[in-house]
C-alpha positions as CSV (number, residue, x, y, z in Angstrom):
1,P,-61.0,-68.4,-161.2
2,Q,-64.6,-67.7,-162.1
3,G,-66.9,-66.5,-159.3
4,I,-64.1,-65.6,-156.9
5,P,-63.5,-61.9,-156.2
6,L,-60.1,-60.7,-157.2
7,R,-59.5,-59.5,-153.6
8,G,-59.8,-63.0,-152.5
9,L,-57.1,-64.5,-154.7
10,K,-53.4,-64.7,-154.3
11,E,-51.5,-63.0,-157.1
12,V,-48.5,-63.5,-159.3
13,T,-47.1,-60.4,-160.9
14,L,-45.5,-60.3,-164.3
15,K,-42.9,-57.6,-164.6
16,K,-42.6,-55.4,-167.7
17,D,-39.5,-57.2,-168.9
18,E,-41.2,-60.5,-168.6
19,I,-44.2,-59.3,-170.7
20,E,-41.7,-57.9,-173.3
21,A,-39.9,-61.3,-173.4
22,L,-43.1,-63.2,-173.9
23,K,-44.2,-60.8,-176.7
24,L,-40.9,-61.0,-178.5
25,H,-40.5,-64.8,-178.2
26,D,-44.1,-66.0,-178.5
27,I,-46.0,-63.4,-180.4
28,D,-43.2,-61.9,-182.6
29,N,-41.6,-65.4,-183.0
30,L,-38.1,-64.1,-182.5
31,Q,-35.3,-66.5,-181.5
32,Q,-33.9,-65.9,-178.0
33,I,-30.7,-64.3,-179.3
34,D,-32.6,-61.9,-181.5
35,A,-35.1,-61.1,-178.8
36,A,-32.3,-60.6,-176.3
37,K,-30.6,-58.0,-178.6
38,K,-33.9,-56.1,-178.8
39,M,-34.1,-56.0,-175.0
40,N,-30.4,-55.1,-174.7
41,V,-29.6,-58.1,-172.5
42,S,-27.6,-61.2,-173.0
43,Q,-29.2,-64.4,-174.3
44,P,-28.8,-66.2,-170.9
45,T,-30.4,-63.2,-169.2
46,F,-33.3,-63.3,-171.7
47,A,-33.7,-67.0,-171.1
48,R,-34.0,-66.4,-167.3
49,I,-36.5,-63.6,-167.8
50,L,-38.6,-65.8,-170.1
51,D,-38.4,-68.8,-167.7
52,S,-39.5,-66.6,-164.9
53,A,-42.5,-65.4,-166.9
54,Y,-43.5,-69.0,-167.9
55,K,-43.3,-70.2,-164.3
56,K,-45.4,-67.3,-163.0
57,I,-48.1,-67.9,-165.6
58,A,-48.1,-71.7,-164.9
59,K,-48.4,-71.0,-161.2
60,G,-51.3,-68.7,-161.8
61,L,-53.1,-71.1,-164.0
62,I,-52.5,-74.3,-162.0
63,K,-53.1,-72.8,-158.5
64,G,-55.8,-70.4,-159.5
65,H,-53.9,-67.2,-158.7
66,A,-54.7,-63.9,-160.3
67,I,-52.1,-62.8,-162.8
68,R,-51.3,-59.2,-162.5
69,I,-49.3,-57.2,-165.1
70,E,-47.0,-54.6,-163.6
71,S,-47.8,-51.2,-164.9
């Protein structure tokens, strides 16, 4: 949120695999089965990773939390 110091915000943290899943699905436009193969996981696992990422992003946006990307 604008004007609020980062240290004063709660955070949600996106893991590396969640960022990769978002990239493959939403930027590279891969279907889940193809994206799952690239990540060497099953399609259901890929779907869970992607769902987790979407929920974290939504929580950050709706509740005004900082979104941290795991390094």
